[in-house]
C-alpha positions as semicolon CSV with decimal commas, in nm:
position;residue;x (nm);y (nm);z (nm)
1;X;-0,091;-0,487;-2,795
2;X;-0,117;-0,246;-2,543
3;X;-0,482;-0,334;-2,512
4;X;-0,342;-0,647;-2,397
5;X;-0,229;-0,468;-2,086
6;X;-0,549;-0,265;-2,014
7;X;-0,702;-0,604;-1,831
8;X;-0,602;-0,730;-1,503
9;X;-0,605;-1,095;-1,580
10;X;-0,427;-1,386;-1,677
11;X;-0,366;-1,309;-2,057
12;X;-0,192;-0,996;-1,971
13;X;0,034;-1,132;-1,674
14;X;0,157;-1,341;-1,944
15;X;0,204;-1,113;-2,192
16;X;0,435;-0,919;-1,936
17;X;0,596;-1,198;-1,866
18;X;0,680;-1,276;-2,228
19;X;0,723;-0,910;-2,298
20;X;0,979;-0,900;-2,016
21;X;1,228;-1,189;-2,146
22;X;1,227;-1,056;-2,495
23;X;1,350;-0,740;-2,351
24;X;1,627;-0,937;-2,160
25;X;1,758;-1,128;-2,441
26;X;2,029;-0,915;-2,532
27;X;2,137;-0,891;-2,160
28;X;2,137;-1,301;-2,177
29;X;2,357;-1,294;-2,456
30;X;2,560;-1,019;-2,332
31;X;2,634;-1,036;-1,953
32;X;2,798;-0,693;-1,823
33;X;3,136;-0,759;-1,673
34;X;3,142;-0,801;-1,336
35;X;3,371;-0,462;-1,272
36;X;3,131;-0,267;-1,449
37;X;2,869;-0,363;-1,157
38;X;3,129;-0,419;-0,889
39;X;3,008;-0,402;-0,505
40;X;2,671;-0,514;-0,596
41;X;2,678;-0,739;-0,352
42;X;2,802;-0,501;-0,045
43;X;2,599;-0,378;0,194
44;X;2,690;-0,148;0,506
45;X;2,801;-0,403;0,747
46;X;2,881;-0,662;0,516
47;X;2,980;-0,829;0,192
48;X;2,833;-1,114;0,000
49;X;3,098;-1,286;-0,150
50;X;2,872;-1,582;-0,271
51;X;2,674;-1,361;-0,487
52;X;2,947;-1,232;-0,685
53;X;3,112;-1,579;-0,729
54;X;2,790;-1,697;-0,880
55;X;2,750;-1,421;-1,127
56;X;3,111;-1,525;-1,234
57;X;3,039;-1,845;-1,300
58;X;2,701;-1,811;-1,373
59;X;2,610;-1,487;-1,521
60;X;2,331;-1,609;-1,736
61;X;2,128;-1,813;-1,487
62;X;2,208;-1,525;-1,245
63;X;2,053;-1,286;-1,466
64;X;1,769;-1,507;-1,530
65;X;1,726;-1,558;-1,167
66;X;1,714;-1,167;-1,115
67;X;1,431;-1,115;-1,402
68;X;1,215;-1,361;-1,223
69;X;1,282;-1,209;-0,928
70;X;1,199;-0,857;-1,099
71;X;0,893;-1,007;-1,267
72;X;0,785;-1,074;-0,914
73;X;0,839;-0,709;-0,775
74;X;0,661;-0,577;-1,091
75;X;0,318;-0,765;-1,000
76;X;0,359;-0,627;-0,645
77;X;0,424;-0,290;-0,788
78;X;0,130;-0,316;-1,023
79;X;-0,100;-0,429;-0,721
80;X;0,004;-0,154;-0,501
81;X;-0,063;0,101;-0,762
82;X;-0,409;-0,035;-0,841
83;X;-0,519;-0,061;-0,461
84;X;-0,436;0,312;-0,422
85;X;-0,666;0,427;-0,710
86;X;-0,424;0,640;-0,856
87;X;-0,626;0,561;-1,196
88;X;-1,000;0,485;-1,239
89;X;-0,968;0,139;-1,370
90;X;-0,716;-0,152;-1,250
91;X;-0,486;-0,268;-1,529
92;X;-0,121;-0,414;-1,596
93;X;-0,035;-0,056;-1,709
94;X;0,182;0,005;-1,447
95;X;0,403;-0,317;-1,424
96;X;0,423;-0,246;-1,823
97;X;0,577;0,108;-1,762
98;X;0,770;-0,035;-1,475
99;X;0,934;-0,329;-1,763
100;X;0,965;-0,130;-2,065
101;X;1,150;0,183;-1,890
102;X;1,393;-0,072;-1,692
103;X;1,482;-0,212;-2,000
104;X;1,622;0,078;-2,132
105;X;1,901;-0,052;-1,913
106;X;1,817;-0,396;-1,807
107;X;2,129;-0,467;-1,623
108;X;2,050;-0,256;-1,366
109;X;1,778;-0,501;-1,237
110;X;2,023;-0,735;-1,123
111;X;1,973;-0,889;-0,779
112;X;2,189;-0,671;-0,596
113;X;2,217;-0,494;-0,232
114;X;2,033;-0,182;-0,423
115;X;1,774;-0,428;-0,570
116;X;1,675;-0,534;-0,185
117;X;1,712;-0,200;-0,088
118;X;1,458;-0,074;-0,359
119;X;1,211;-0,313;-0,260
120;X;1,236;-0,196;0,117
121;X;1,169;0,173;-0,012
122;X;0,876;0,058;-0,212
123;X;0,736;-0,147;0,025
124;X;0,794;0,185;0,291
125;X;0,585;0,372;-0,012
126;X;0,345;0,175;-0,043
127;X;0,274;0,165;0,353
128;X;0,279;0,497;0,364
129;X;0,021;0,565;0,080
130;X;-0,192;0,346;0,285
131;X;-0,216;0,629;0,570
132;X;-0,444;0,872;0,440
133;X;-0,712;0,595;0,540
134;X;-0,532;0,406;0,840
135;X;-0,679;0,436;1,173
136;X;-0,347;0,232;1,384
137;X;-0,130;0,538;1,177
138;X;0,158;0,503;1,486
139;X;0,229;0,101;1,382
140;X;0,220;0,208;1,009
141;X;0,474;0,503;1,090
142;X;0,691;0,250;1,314
143;X;0,680;-0,009;1,009
144;X;0,762;0,280;0,762
145;X;1,078;0,383;0,945
146;X;1,178;-0,021;0,987
147;X;1,186;-0,077;0,600
148;X;1,362;0,264;0,524
149;X;1,615;0,189;0,788
150;X;1,670;-0,145;0,633
151;X;1,716;-0,013;0,299
152;X;1,998;0,235;0,449
153;X;2,153;-0,103;0,582
154;X;2,145;-0,249;0,220
155;X;2,244;0,051;0,016
156;X;2,361;0,333;0,289
157;X;2,327;0,628;-0,006
158;X;1,921;0,569;0,076
159;X;1,950;0,750;0,367
160;X;1,805;1,099;0,238
161;X;1,469;0,882;0,184
162;X;1,428;0,934;0,595
163;X;1,384;1,296;0,497
164;X;1,112;1,207;0,229
165;X;0,889;0,960;0,414
166;X;0,898;1,227;0,708
167;X;0,786;1,479;0,476
168;X;0,498;1,203;0,358
169;X;0,369;1,155;0,696
170;X;0,319;1,534;0,690
171;X;0,161;1,553;0,361
172;X;-0,094;1,273;0,419
173;X;-0,168;1,332;0,784
174;X;-0,180;1,599;0,981
175;X;0,107;1,681;1,264
176;X;0,099;1,433;1,500
177;X;0,400;1,408;1,762
178;X;0,328;1,048;1,845
179;X;0,317;0,925;1,486
180;X;0,685;1,102;1,419
181;X;0,824;0,945;1,734
182;X;0,698;0,614;1,601
183;X;0,844;0,660;1,267
184;X;1,195;0,757;1,464
185;X;1,200;0,498;1,663
186;X;1,091;0,260;1,365
187;X;1,462;0,406;1,182
188;X;1,666;0,336;1,508
189;X;1,552;-0,002;1,538
190;X;1,741;-0,202;1,249
191;X;2,054;0,009;1,337
192;X;2,052;-0,115;1,691
193;X;2,007;-0,396;1,646
194;X;2,295;-0,471;1,338
195;X;2,505;-0,288;1,564
196;X;2,415;-0,499;1,846
197;X;2,509;-0,797;1,635
198;X;2,831;-0,703;1,547
199;X;2,940;-0,609;1,884
200;X;2,828;-0,932;2,028
201;X;2,969;-1,125;1,762
202;X;3,317;-0,952;1,827
203;X;3,307;-0,813;1,481
204;X;3,300;-0,473;1,595
205;X;3,693;-0,372;1,543
206;X;3,694;-0,558;1,204
207;X;3,387;-0,426;1,083
208;X;3,329;-0,037;1,186
209;X;3,670;0,104;1,042
210;X;3,551;-0,081;0,665
211;X;3,215;0,046;0,672
212;X;3,093;0,036;0,272
213;X;2,900;0,354;0,223
214;X;2,860;0,348;-0,152
215;X;2,903;0,673;-0,225
216;X;3,096;0,774;-0,561
217;X;3,036;1,062;-0,798
218;X;2,917;0,973;-1,157
219;X;3,306;0,990;-1,299
220;X;3,214;0,790;-1,602
221;X;2,924;0,732;-1,841
222;X;2,808;0,390;-1,986
223;X;2,818;0,533;-2,288
224;X;2,786;0,932;-2,447
225;X;2,572;0,830;-2,743
226;X;2,375;0,593;-2,513
227;X;2,336;0,839;-2,222
228;X;2,214;1,121;-2,453
229;X;1,905;0,884;-2,593
230;X;1,848;0,819;-2,239
231;X;1,840;1,113;-2,106
232;X;1,638;1,251;-2,376
233;X;1,374;0,987;-2,389
234;X;1,364;1,008;-2,011
235;X;1,276;1,378;-2,012
236;X;1,053;1,352;-2,277
237;X;0,851;1,073;-2,118
238;X;0,847;1,227;-1,790
239;X;0,704;1,588;-1,907
240;X;0,465;1,403;-2,112
241;X;0,338;1,198;-1,824
242;X;0,369;1,494;-1,570
243;X;0,101;1,713;-1,836
244;X;-0,103;1,402;-1,823
245;X;-0,116;1,393;-1,397
246;X;-0,166;1,752;-1,435
247;X;-0,500;1,774;-1,682
248;X;-0,666;1,483;-1,466
249;X;-0,566;1,642;-1,134
250;X;-0,825;1,847;-1,098
251;X;-1,106;1,547;-1,145
252;X;-0,904;1,340;-0,915
253;X;-1,000;1,320;-0,532
254;X;-0,789;1,529;-0,260
255;X;-0,625;1,189;-0,155
256;X;-0,532;1,121;-0,490
257;X;-0,395;1,414;-0,574
258;X;-0,170;1,400;-0,219
259;X;-0,072;1,052;-0,334
260;X;0,050;1,215;-0,677
261;X;0,239;1,480;-0,483
262;X;0,417;1,225;-0,257
263;X;0,521;1,062;-0,606
264;X;0,680;1,349;-0,739
265;X;0,859;1,379;-0,426
266;X;0,985;1,025;-0,450
267;X;1,077;1,112;-0,797
268;X;1,298;1,426;-0,687
269;X;1,488;1,198;-0,373
270;X;1,537;0,872;-0,576
271;X;1,706;1,040;-0,853
272;X;1,935;1,259;-0,648
273;X;2,015;0,912;-0,494
274;X;2,051;0,742;-0,808
275;X;2,342;0,949;-0,949
276;X;2,573;0,821;-0,650
277;X;2,756;0,582;-0,913
278;X;3,103;0,519;-1,046
279;X;2,947;0,444;-1,367
280;X;2,595;0,633;-1,482
281;X;2,363;0,481;-1,476
282;X;2,460;0,255;-1,259
283;X;2,277;0,001;-1,026
284;X;2,159;0,277;-0,797
285;X;1,928;0,410;-1,086
286;X;1,728;0,165;-1,010
287;X;1,564;0,368;-0,695
288;X;1,485;0,617;-0,967
289;X;1,323;0,366;-1,176
290;X;1,014;0,281;-0,951
291;X;0,912;0,638;-0,909
292;X;0,943;0,730;-1,304
293;X;0,746;0,400;-1,406
294;X;0,464;0,498;-1,166
295;X;0,459;0,832;-1,341
296;X;0,491;0,689;-1,680
297;X;0,244;0,476;-1,658
298;X;0,009;0,768;-1,679
299;X;0,134;0,814;-2,026
300;X;-0,063;0,478;-2,088
301;X;-0,416;0,581;-1,969
302;X;-0,492;0,882;-2,204
303;X;-0,814;0,842;-2,300
304;X;-0,641;0,898;-2,685
305;X;-0,556;0,575;-2,758
306;X;-0,305;0,702;-3,032
307;X;-0,110;0,851;-2,785
308;X;-0,089;0,525;-2,563
309;X;-0,003;0,330;-2,884
310;X;0,273;0,573;-2,994
311;X;0,411;0,562;-2,610
312;X;0,423;0,197;-2,634
313;X;0,571;0,177;-2,995
314;X;0,814;0,461;-2,894
315;X;0,964;0,271;-2,575
316;X;1,012;-0,052;-2,783
317;X;1,197;0,122;-3,036
318;X;1,445;0,303;-2,797
319;X;1,483;-0,012;-2,629
320;X;1,611;-0,199;-2,931
321;X;1,835;0,130;-3,067
322;X;1,992;0,113;-2,723
323;X;2,049;-0,261;-2,679
324;X;2,088;-0,382;-3,012
325;X;2,234;-0,101;-3,219
326;X;2,459;0,091;-2,961
């Protein structure tokens, strides 16, 4: 099975689509209660009540559309990782890692404001990886700031990512005050226009006192047994993948080594943000799934095929246990 995803062609794409749908069957049969995914339609300044009503009346259709959108993101995710040459050959293995790891808690991929924020952050991340060879770095830095700021408008706890992308600029580029200034202007711009629209529409006094910050402490676990299994599985896979990255690190060009350093920072910041959910793991954990999947994909690129097969079927087994037996 895993040989199928080592190619980057139509057959592997179809295989990814089928695998995604199969790992979401339990989700379609048992949609989560709307209370367990509360506030999935709320941004910093706005509330999409129509999304919540759509989910309440047609949960299966909503989840199916969310799965299709997530699949599109998985293909874009795979394209970016391949283009940045983090691995020696192009394949569908990054998308495979994303689909399998997200299937451990599949409702996290529900279309929500966090989902949109995650896409914005990943676009900013993709642009930041291009900085190493970019000539128009000031424009790229401005664009990165815009995407990070847009993510915060949809999910405000993503604001620590301002620091992460500033560190990324300093890692991938030599210090440039103009680039940093362009990045700051990019951050300010979406907030400036958003506040301007609120002010001009006359909603200032009604909106500002009710800013939705999405800041919670993880007061409740989805299930003690499920949480323990997910934690052990995640730690095992991350440590295993980081070990493989370290083993191949010496052979990688300096540019690739710097990109892996940025990915590890991405993981640290996104994990810190992902814990802000009233039920853990909640929708914000999607922000952590993305960098974890980049690191996890290294486990499928091992030269020893037996390890690749073991990782694949180990994940499949955990998915079956978590979704169907628990």
